[in-house]
N, C-alpha and C positions, 0 to 999 in steps of 0.2 A: 469190619473186614471187607475188603473189596472183592468183587467178582473177577476182575481182570487187572493185572499189573503189566504195563507196557514199559519196557526198559530201552533206553539208548544203549549203544554198545561201546563205542570208543570213549574212554574217559569215565565210564560209568560201571560197566561190568568188567571190561578188559582194559588193561594198560597197553595200548597198541602204539604208543608214541615212538619208541625207538625203531620199530619195524617200518612204520610209515615214513619217518624221517630218513632212514637209510634208503628206502625205495625212491623217495623223491630226490634225494641227493644223488643217487645213482643216475636218474634221468637227467638231472642238471649236468652231471659230470660228462655224460655222453655228448653234450652240446658245448662243453667248455665253459659253462656258466658257474658263477660263484655258488658254493653250497652254504647251508645254514646249520647252526647248532640245533640239536634236537629240541631244546627248550623253546626255540623260536617257532617251531611248528605248532605249538599249542595255540598260537594266534591264527593259524591257517586251517586247522582241523575243525570240522563240524558242519560245513556247508556243502559237503560232497567233494568228489575227486577233481572236478573241473576247477572249483574255487581253490582247492589246495594247490594244485599245480600252477594256476594263474598267479597266486600270491607268492609262490616260491620262485617263479621265473623273474628275471630282471625286467623292470618296467618297460624297457625299450624292446623287449622280445615277447610281448603278450598278444601278438596277432593270432588270429584263429588257427592258421596253419601250424604255427610253432606250438601252440597249446595242444592241438590235436596230436602232434608228434610226441611231445613230452608226456602227455597222458597215456599214450600207447606204451611207451617205454616203461613208465611208472607202473602201469597195470600189469604188464608181463612180469616185471621183476617182483612186484608185490605178491602176485599169485604164487610165485615159487618160494617166497621168503617171508610169508605173513606170520609164521609161527616161530621164528628164530628167537626173538626176545619177548614176544607178547606173552603176558601172564594175566590171569584173573586178579582183580584186586582182592585184598584179604577178606576171607569169609563170604565172598559172593556165591560160591558154590553152596555153602550152607544156607544162605538166604533163599536161594532158588529152591533148594530141597525142602526147606520149611514151608515155603509158599505152596509148593506142589502137594505136600502132605496135608496142608490145610484146605485144599480144594480150590485154590486160586489159580486161574488160568494165566499163563505167562506168554507174553509176546515180546519180541525185540523189534524196534523200529529205528533204523539207522540210515544215515546218508552215505554209508559205505555201500559199494555196489552189491546188488542182491545176492549174487552167487557167493561172494566173499562173506557176506553176513551169515548166510545159511551154513557155510563151511565152518566158520569159526565157532558158531553156536554149537554145532555138532561135535567139534573137537574138544572144546573146553567145558561145555555143559550138556553132555550127551543125554538125550531123553528128557530134558527139563524144559526146553523152549517149545511151546505148542505151535507158535507161528512166528518164524523169522521173516522180517520184511526189510529189504534194503532198497537202495536207489536203483531205479530203472529209467532208461532213456524214454522221454515222452511223458513222464510223470514228474511234477515239480517236487524238488527236495524239501525237507523241513526248512523253515517253519510252516510251509504250506501243509495243512493237515489232511490233504486228500487221502493219502495212503493210510493215515491214522483212522479215518472214518471207515475205511475198508476193514480194518482190524476190529473196530467196534461191532460192525455188522456181522463179521465172521463169528463172533462170540455172543451175538444178541445182547450186547452190553450197552448201557447208556454212559454218558460222561460221569454221572453221579456214582456209578458203580465201578469206576475205573480210577486207578492211580497211574500217573505218568512220572517216570523217574529218569533224570538226566543231569548232566554236568555243565550245561551251557545255557546262555540266554536263548539260543535257538530252541533248545529243548523246553525251556519254560514257556516260550511263546507258543510252541506246538501244543504242549499240555493244556494251556489256557484256551487255545482255539478248540480243543476237543472237549472243553468244559470238565476236564478231569481234575482230581486232586493232584497238584503238581509238586513233586518233591525234587529239590536240588540236592546233589551230593557234592560235598566240599573237597573230595579227594581227587577230582578229575582235572581237566585241562584248563578250566576257566576259573577266575577268582570268585570267591563267595559273594562279593558285592554285586557282581553281574547277575547272579542268581536272584538275589533280593530285588535288584532294580528292575528285573524283567518279570517279576510277579510270582516267584515261587510261593506256594502255599506253606511250605516248610522246607528247612534245610537240614539234612542229616550229616553228621560229622563222623559216623561210624556205621558199620554194618548192623550192629545191634540196634542203634537208634533207627536206622532205616526199617528194619524188620518190625520193630515196635510200632512205627507209624503205619505200616502196611496192614498189620494184623489187629490193631486196636483203634485206629482212627475211625 
């Protein structure tokens, strides 16, 4: 059993796809740009809000000023609408409860802005996340592990005592950089092959399988 479990948020604990897509499309609509189907946003999510908006914007309108404007519109709309369609993936609440009861410390490490990360953790997993950490300006986003090492230090945990759980290649790279046991989840936004190709220690296809890996590995 691990001392610390660090979870990604979008695509791992929460299905945020439809609210993120609606917010990005709202920003695009304000500028008269072509919108995208929600499924296409699976390719854009995972590297933080700047990357998401940059990828959603038309290639000819990706200058810094336009991206800043779109990001601002997106951020304001998402802050007001982040919980309209977002829901936890099946049994994730039960997984976190079981870890908490077993004495495992729980952190969330997301490329979603820090304030949104903390807010969604409290709404959907009240009292279960010991340390929510999101993207902050001036700190590199995942897969840079800088904020992840801050989490390890906060719990006096080593990589060997830590499991990192996520749904993307960015997450697998982050977990490996932390020298954690890195678990990919197949229900998220990125394909299973990406998880394997980027070095997942294991891939979980269900909440039950994930919990078994966390408590018995």
